[in-house]
C-alpha positions as CSV (number, residue, x, y, z in Angstrom):
1,M,-77.1,11.3,-124.7
2,P,-76.9,7.1,-124.8
3,V,-76.6,6.1,-128.5
4,Y,-77.1,2.9,-130.2
5,T,-74.3,0.8,-131.5
6,L,-73.9,-2.1,-134.2
7,P,-73.1,-5.3,-132.3
8,D,-70.4,-7.7,-133.7
9,L,-71.4,-10.7,-135.5
10,P,-71.0,-13.9,-133.0
11,Y,-69.4,-15.6,-136.0
12,D,-67.6,-14.9,-139.2
13,Y,-69.2,-14.1,-142.7
14,S,-69.1,-17.6,-144.0
15,A,-70.2,-19.4,-140.8
16,L,-73.9,-19.8,-142.2
17,A,-72.8,-21.2,-145.7
18,P,-74.2,-22.5,-147.8
19,V,-77.5,-21.6,-146.3
20,I,-76.5,-17.9,-146.4
21,S,-73.7,-16.6,-148.2
22,P,-70.7,-14.7,-146.9
23,E,-71.7,-11.7,-149.2
24,I,-75.1,-11.5,-148.1
25,I,-74.0,-11.7,-144.2
26,E,-71.3,-8.9,-144.9
27,L,-73.8,-6.7,-146.5
28,H,-76.8,-7.4,-144.5
29,H,-74.8,-6.8,-141.3
30,D,-72.3,-3.9,-142.2
31,K,-74.5,-1.9,-144.3
32,H,-78.1,-2.5,-143.8
33,H,-78.2,-3.1,-139.8
34,A,-75.6,-0.4,-139.6
35,A,-78.2,2.0,-141.4
36,Y,-81.0,1.2,-138.9
37,V,-78.5,2.0,-136.1
38,K,-77.7,5.3,-137.7
39,G,-81.1,6.0,-138.4
40,A,-82.2,5.6,-134.8
41,N,-79.4,7.8,-133.6
42,D,-80.2,10.5,-135.9
43,T,-83.6,10.5,-135.0
44,L,-83.0,10.7,-131.3
45,E,-81.1,14.1,-132.0
46,Q,-83.6,15.3,-133.9
47,L,-86.3,14.8,-131.3
48,A,-84.1,16.4,-128.6
49,E,-83.7,19.3,-131.2
50,A,-87.5,19.5,-131.4
51,R,-87.8,19.6,-127.4
52,D,-84.9,22.3,-127.4
53,T,-86.7,24.4,-129.9
54,E,-90.2,23.7,-129.1
55,Q,-90.7,23.0,-133.0
56,W,-93.2,20.1,-133.0
57,G,-94.4,20.4,-136.7
58,S,-92.3,17.0,-137.9
59,V,-92.9,15.0,-134.7
60,N,-95.2,12.6,-136.3
61,G,-92.7,11.6,-138.8
62,L,-89.8,11.7,-136.5
63,E,-91.7,9.2,-134.2
64,K,-92.4,6.9,-137.1
65,N,-88.6,6.7,-138.2
66,L,-87.6,6.2,-134.6
67,A,-90.1,3.2,-134.6
68,F,-88.8,2.0,-137.9
69,H,-85.0,2.3,-137.4
70,L,-85.2,0.9,-133.5
71,S,-87.4,-1.9,-134.4
72,G,-84.8,-2.7,-137.2
73,H,-81.8,-2.7,-134.9
74,I,-83.5,-4.6,-132.3
75,L,-84.9,-7.3,-134.8
76,H,-81.5,-7.6,-136.5
77,S,-79.6,-7.9,-133.1
78,I,-81.9,-11.0,-132.3
79,Y,-81.8,-12.1,-135.8
80,W,-77.6,-12.9,-135.8
81,Q,-78.0,-14.3,-132.4
82,N,-80.9,-16.8,-133.6
83,M,-78.6,-18.4,-136.1
84,T,-75.7,-20.7,-135.9
85,G,-73.8,-22.9,-138.3
86,P,-75.7,-25.8,-140.1
87,K,-73.6,-28.5,-138.2
88,D,-74.8,-27.1,-134.9
89,G,-78.2,-25.5,-135.7
90,G,-81.5,-26.6,-137.2
91,G,-83.6,-29.6,-136.5
92,E,-86.2,-29.7,-133.8
93,P,-86.1,-28.5,-130.4
94,L,-86.0,-31.3,-128.0
95,A,-85.7,-32.0,-124.2
96,Q,-82.4,-33.7,-124.5
97,D,-80.9,-30.8,-126.1
98,G,-81.2,-28.8,-123.1
99,V,-84.5,-26.8,-124.5
100,G,-86.9,-29.0,-123.0
101,E,-89.3,-26.2,-121.7
102,L,-89.1,-24.4,-125.1
103,A,-90.0,-27.4,-127.1
104,E,-92.9,-28.1,-124.6
105,A,-94.2,-24.5,-124.9
106,V,-94.1,-25.0,-128.7
107,K,-96.4,-28.3,-128.4
108,E,-98.8,-26.6,-126.1
109,S,-99.1,-23.4,-128.2
110,F,-99.0,-24.9,-131.8
111,G,-100.2,-28.4,-131.3
112,S,-96.7,-29.7,-132.6
113,F,-93.5,-28.7,-133.9
114,A,-94.6,-29.4,-137.5
115,A,-97.7,-27.0,-136.9
116,F,-95.6,-24.3,-135.6
117,K,-92.9,-24.8,-138.5
118,T,-95.6,-24.4,-141.1
119,Q,-97.2,-21.5,-139.4
120,L,-94.2,-19.4,-138.9
121,S,-92.9,-20.4,-142.5
122,K,-96.3,-19.2,-144.1
123,A,-96.1,-16.2,-141.9
124,A,-92.5,-15.1,-143.0
125,A,-93.1,-16.0,-146.7
126,T,-96.5,-14.3,-147.4
127,T,-95.6,-11.0,-145.7
128,Q,-96.5,-8.6,-148.4
129,G,-93.4,-6.0,-149.4
130,S,-90.9,-6.2,-146.5
131,G,-91.2,-7.7,-143.1
132,W,-90.5,-10.6,-140.7
133,G,-92.1,-13.9,-139.5
134,V,-91.6,-13.8,-135.6
135,L,-92.2,-16.4,-132.8
136,A,-92.8,-14.5,-129.7
137,Y,-94.0,-14.8,-125.9
138,E,-97.3,-13.4,-125.2
139,P,-97.4,-12.6,-121.5
140,L,-101.0,-11.9,-120.8
141,S,-101.7,-15.7,-121.8
142,G,-98.2,-17.0,-121.2
143,R,-98.5,-18.6,-124.5
144,L,-96.3,-18.5,-127.6
145,I,-97.7,-16.7,-130.8
146,V,-96.6,-16.2,-134.3
147,E,-96.6,-12.6,-135.5
148,Q,-96.4,-11.2,-138.9
149,I,-94.4,-7.9,-138.9
150,Y,-94.6,-5.2,-141.7
151,D,-91.4,-3.5,-142.1
152,H,-89.9,-3.4,-138.6
153,Q,-92.8,-2.8,-136.2
154,G,-96.5,-3.1,-137.6
155,N,-99.0,-5.9,-137.0
156,V,-97.5,-6.9,-133.4
157,G,-99.2,-7.5,-130.2
158,Q,-97.9,-4.9,-127.6
159,G,-96.0,-6.3,-124.8
160,A,-94.9,-9.5,-126.9
161,T,-91.3,-10.6,-126.8
162,P,-89.7,-11.7,-129.7
163,L,-87.8,-15.0,-129.5
164,L,-87.2,-16.3,-133.0
165,V,-87.0,-13.9,-136.0
166,F,-87.1,-14.7,-139.9
167,D,-85.9,-11.8,-142.0
168,A,-88.0,-11.7,-145.0
169,W,-87.0,-8.5,-146.4
170,E,-85.4,-9.1,-150.0
171,H,-81.9,-7.9,-148.6
172,A,-81.7,-10.9,-146.5
173,F,-82.0,-13.4,-149.6
174,Y,-81.9,-11.9,-152.9
175,L,-78.4,-12.1,-153.8
176,Q,-78.4,-15.9,-153.2
177,Y,-82.2,-16.9,-153.8
178,R,-83.3,-14.3,-155.9
179,N,-86.9,-14.0,-155.9
180,Q,-87.4,-17.5,-154.3
181,K,-88.3,-16.0,-150.7
182,V,-90.0,-19.4,-150.0
183,D,-86.8,-21.4,-150.5
184,F,-85.0,-18.9,-148.5
185,I,-87.5,-19.6,-145.4
186,E,-87.3,-23.1,-145.7
187,A,-83.5,-23.1,-145.7
188,M,-83.3,-21.0,-142.6
189,W,-84.7,-23.8,-140.5
190,Q,-80.9,-25.2,-141.1
191,V,-79.3,-22.6,-139.3
192,V,-81.6,-21.9,-136.2
193,N,-79.9,-21.6,-132.8
194,W,-82.4,-23.4,-130.5
195,Q,-80.3,-22.7,-127.6
196,D,-80.5,-19.1,-128.0
197,V,-84.2,-19.3,-128.7
198,A,-84.5,-21.3,-125.4
199,R,-82.6,-18.8,-123.6
200,R,-84.9,-15.9,-124.7
201,H,-88.0,-17.9,-123.8
202,E,-86.7,-18.5,-120.3
203,A,-85.7,-14.9,-119.8
204,A,-89.1,-13.7,-121.1
205,T,-91.1,-16.2,-118.8
206,S,-89.0,-15.4,-115.7
207,R,-89.4,-11.6,-116.2
208,T,-92.1,-9.9,-113.8
209,N,-94.6,-9.2,-115.9
210,A,-95.7,-5.4,-115.8
211,L,-98.6,-5.8,-118.1
212,L,-100.4,-7.7,-115.3
213,L,-99.4,-6.0,-112.1
214,A,-102.3,-4.7,-109.8
215,P,-102.7,-1.1,-109.0
């Protein structure tokens, strides 16, 4: 059976300092993300056992566990790629930086980069409990939307592709920012890798849209 694996970080633990400390990156990747990978694989094994034995009493809980752990794995895999060192990241995506289509899409969907930045920041910072703020491509309209994700998978539009994710779980910031989630979200903008976001946007818009295929 295919299994999920923990991806390597695309940089060393200290690469995002001082925005995110090396200690947070190490714990977040090696412990928290790894736990979601293990949880997804363990749940798949339990579902396989349920199929083999035709014992379906726990299927509801198992499906919820799979959604939780698998979505956690996927979002974290995007999260690491979405960031780069403060010297190379941050700012506003501009056409001269090779991310013109993304910059134009942000303007068309939100009116301005400033309006988009505010909405995503507010969505991430005000998520109740644990969750994420996400910029996603919505294929039915062809526009960008901001989603506020509870835990790892709730409150999202089906079929939307995440492009830029802000982790607002406490384990992403508490060791450094304590209870100041808003300060962490604001600092995150300094390490956004717009080249990565632009590549994800290009892939999402060029993909055949299965949701709109005629019968």
